[in-house]
C-alpha positions in Angstrom: -23.3 -71.5 -45.7 -21.9 -70.6 -42.5 -20.7 -66.8 -42.2 -17.5 -65.9 -40.3 -17.7 -63.1 -38.3 -14.3 -61.5 -37.3 -14.1 -60.8 -33.4 -14.0 -57.1 -32.9 -10.7 -55.3 -32.6 -9.9 -53.9 -29.1 -10.2 -50.0 -29.0 -6.7 -48.3 -29.2 -6.9 -45.4 -26.9 -5.9 -42.2 -28.3 -3.3 -39.8 -26.8 -4.6 -38.3 -23.7 -5.3 -34.6 -23.4 -2.5 -33.1 -21.5 -3.8 -31.8 -18.1 -3.1 -28.1 -17.5 -0.3 -27.6 -15.3 -0.7 -25.0 -12.4 2.1 -22.5 -12.5 4.0 -22.3 -9.6 3.7 -19.5 -6.7 6.8 -17.7 -7.8 6.3 -17.9 -11.4 2.6 -16.5 -11.2 3.7 -13.8 -8.5 6.6 -12.8 -10.7 4.4 -12.3 -13.9 1.8 -10.3 -12.2 4.3 -8.0 -10.3 6.2 -7.3 -13.7 3.1 -6.5 -15.2 2.2 -3.9 -12.0 5.6 -2.5 -12.6 5.0 -2.1 -16.3 1.9 -0.2 -15.6 3.5 2.0 -13.1 6.3 3.0 -15.3 3.9 4.1 -17.9 1.6 5.9 -15.4 4.3 8.9 -14.9 1.7 11.1 -13.9 0.5 9.2 -10.9 4.1 8.7 -9.7 4.6 12.5 -9.8 1.7 13.3 -8.2 2.2 10.9 -5.3 5.7 12.9 -4.8 4.5 16.6 -5.8 1.5 16.6 -3.3 3.5 15.6 -0.3 6.4 17.9 -1.1 4.0 20.8 -1.8 2.4 20.3 1.6 6.0 20.1 3.1 7.2 23.3 1.7 3.9 24.9 2.4 3.7 24.0 6.3 7.5 24.6 6.5 7.6 28.4 4.9 4.2 29.4 5.3 2.9 27.9 8.6 6.0 27.1 10.1 7.1 30.3 11.8 3.7 30.8 13.0 3.7 27.2 14.7 7.3 27.1 15.8 9.2 30.4 15.6 12.6 28.7 16.1 12.5 27.4 12.8 12.5 23.8 13.7 9.3 23.0 12.6 10.5 21.0 9.7 11.8 18.5 11.8 8.5 18.1 13.4 6.5 17.7 10.4 8.6 15.4 8.1 7.5 12.1 9.7 4.0 13.2 9.0 4.6 14.1 5.3 6.3 10.5 4.9 3.0 9.1 5.9 1.0 11.6 3.7 3.5 10.3 1.0 2.7 6.7 1.5 -1.1 7.3 1.7 -1.1 9.2 -1.7 1.0 6.6 -3.4 -1.1 3.6 -1.9 -4.5 5.2 -3.0 -3.6 4.5 -6.7 -3.6 0.7 -5.9 -7.4 1.0 -4.9 -8.1 2.5 -8.7 -5.9 0.1 -10.3 -7.5 -3.2 -8.7 -11.1 -1.8 -9.4 -10.0 -1.2 -12.9 -9.0 -4.8 -13.1 -12.1 -5.8 -11.6 -14.5 -4.1 -13.9 -12.9 -4.0 -17.2 -12.8 -8.0 -17.5 -9.3 -8.6 -17.4 -10.0 -10.9 -14.4 -12.3 -13.0 -16.5 -9.0 -13.7 -18.8 -7.0 -14.6 -15.7 -9.5 -16.8 -14.2 -9.0 -19.3 -17.3 -5.4 -19.3 -16.4 -3.7 -22.0 -14.4 -2.5 -19.4 -11.8 -3.3 -18.6 -8.0 -6.1 -16.2 -7.8 -3.9 -14.0 -5.2 -1.0 -13.4 -7.5 -3.1 -10.7 -9.0 -3.2 -8.5 -5.8 0.3 -9.5 -4.9 1.3 -7.8 -8.2 -0.5 -4.7 -7.4 0.9 -4.5 -3.6 4.5 -5.2 -4.4 4.8 -2.9 -7.3 2.9 -0.3 -5.2 5.4 -0.7 -2.5 8.5 -0.2 -4.6 7.0 2.8 -6.0 6.1 4.4 -2.9 9.5 3.6 -1.1 11.2 5.3 -4.1 8.6 8.3 -3.7 9.5 8.5 0.0 13.0 8.7 -0.4 12.5 11.4 -3.0 10.4 13.5 -0.2 13.3 12.8 2.4 15.7 14.3 0.0 13.8 17.2 -0.5 13.2 17.7 3.2 17.0 17.6 4.0 17.4 20.1 1.2 15.1 22.5 3.1 16.5 22.0 6.6 15.4 18.9 8.0 18.1 17.6 10.3 17.6 14.3 11.8 19.7 13.0 14.8 19.2 9.5 14.0 21.8 6.6 14.3 22.3 4.0 11.8 19.9 1.4 13.7 17.4 4.5 14.1 17.5 5.0 10.2 16.8 1.2 9.8 14.0 1.0 12.3 12.4 4.1 10.7 12.7 2.5 7.4 11.6 -0.6 8.4 8.4 0.7 10.1 7.7 3.1 7.1 7.9 -0.1 4.8 5.6 -2.0 7.0 3.1 1.1 7.0 3.2 1.2 3.0 2.7 -2.4 3.0 -0.3 -2.2 5.3 -2.2 0.4 3.7 -1.6 -0.6 0.3 -3.2 -4.1 1.1 -6.0 -2.0 2.6 -6.3 0.6 -0.5 -6.3 -3.0 -2.7 -9.0 -4.4 -0.5 -11.1 -1.1 -0.9 -10.6 -1.5 -4.7 -12.3 -4.8 -4.4 -15.0 -3.9 -2.6 -15.9 -0.6 -4.7 -18.2 -0.8 -7.7 -16.0 1.5 -10.1 -12.7 3.0 -10.1 -14.1 6.5 -9.1 -15.9 5.0 -5.9 -12.6 3.3 -5.0 -10.8 6.8 -5.5 -13.6 8.5 -3.1 -13.4 5.8 -0.5 -9.6 6.0 -0.6 -9.6 9.6 -0.2 -11.3 9.3 3.2 -8.4 7.5 4.7 -6.0 10.3 3.7 -7.4 12.6 5.9 -6.4 10.7 8.9 -3.0 12.0 9.4 -4.5 15.6 9.8 -6.3 14.5 12.7 -3.1 13.0 14.4 0.1 14.5 15.8 1.4 14.9 12.2 1.4 18.5 12.0 0.5 19.8 15.5 0.9 18.0 18.9 -2.3 16.5 20.3 -2.2 18.7 23.3 -3.1 21.7 21.4 -6.1 20.4 19.9 -9.9 20.9 21.3 -10.4 18.5 24.1 -13.2 16.6 22.3 -10.8 16.0 19.4 -7.7 14.8 21.5 -9.0 11.6 22.3 -9.7 10.8 18.6 -6.1 12.2 17.6 -4.4 10.2 20.4 -5.7 6.7 19.9 -6.2 6.5 16.3 -3.4 4.3 14.6 -1.7 7.2 12.6 -0.6 8.8 16.0 1.7 6.2 17.4 3.1 5.3 14.1 4.3 8.9 13.6 5.3 9.4 16.9 7.6 6.3 16.5 9.1 7.3 13.3 10.2 10.8 14.8 11.3 9.1 17.7 13.7 7.2 15.4 14.6 10.0 13.1 15.2 12.4 16.0 16.8 9.8 18.2 14.3 10.6 21.0 12.8 8.0 23.4 9.8 5.8 21.9 8.5 4.2 25.1 5.7 2.0 24.2 4.5 4.0 21.2 6.6 1.6 18.9 4.4 -1.6 20.0 1.4 0.4 19.6 2.5 1.2 16.1 3.6 -2.3 15.3 0.3 -3.8 16.7 -1.9 -1.3 14.6 0.0 -2.0 11.2 -0.2 -5.9 11.9 -3.9 -5.7 12.8 -4.8 -3.6 10.0 -2.6 -5.6 7.5 -4.0 -8.9 8.6 -7.6 -7.8 8.2 -6.8 -6.3 4.8 -5.3 -9.4 3.5 -8.2 -11.3 5.1 -10.9 -9.3 3.5 -9.2 -8.7 0.3 -9.0 -12.4 -0.1 -12.4 -13.2 0.6 -13.6 -10.5 -1.8 -11.3 -11.5 -4.6 -12.5 -15.1 -4.5 -16.3 -14.0 -4.4 -15.8 -11.5 -7.2 -13.4 -13.3 -9.5 -15.1 -16.8 -8.6 -11.5 -18.5 -7.8 -10.1 -20.6 -5.0 
C-alpha cells in the first residue's frame, strides 16, 4: 500500500519587527534642551548664586575699593565689563557639575538605549546654560546701571557687546561641559571649574595691566580674558578697540572649537556612542 505524503507548505513569513527609527536632530535637541531648562528652573539656588556673587563683587569693588582705586568715582564704569565675565563664569560652572552628574548617576546608560544623537545631551546642557547666563548677565547690567554705571555705547556698540558676551558664554559653557565629562565626580568637576574662575582676576578686569608687577603683566596681557574684557569695555564706553576685537574673537573661537572636539571625544568614549 502506497502512502501519500503531502508536500510541505511554504513558510509564511511573520510580521517583521519594526526597525527602531532614529529621532531627528531637532527633536532630540529640543527634548534635551527642555530637560535642561526644567532642571534650571528647579535649581533656583544655583541661578540666584550666579547672579548674587558677581553683584556682590561689583558692589564691593565699587563702594569699598573704588574710591581708593579711582577717587573720581568712575571706577564702576571700568569694573562692569569684568563683572559681566565673572557672572558668565559663575553661571557656566554649574554646567560642569550637571554634566558630571549625568555621567555618574547612570542616566546616560538609559539615554544610550534611545535612538538619539549622543551629542544632543551636551547640546541641551549648553543651550540651557547659555539662556540662563544671558538672563543673569542682564540682571547684573541693570544693577550696575542703578549704582552708577553710565556707558556711552551706541546701538551698534550695545549689539556688538551683547554678541561678544554671548559668544564668550557659549565658549566657556562648552569648556565647562567638557570639564564635567573629564572629571570623575561632580565634586571634582566643581574644583576644576573653580580654577578657571580665577582668570578674570589676573587680567585687566579690576585694575589696568600696567599697574601690576612686571612679571605678572605678561601673563595678564596675553591671557584670553584681557582682550575680551578690553573689547567689551571699548564697545560699552564707545572707545577704540583697535585689534583687541580680533584677539577676543580668535580666542573665543579657538577655545570653543577645542572644547567641542574634546567634549565630543570624551562623550563618545564614556557613553559608548558614535
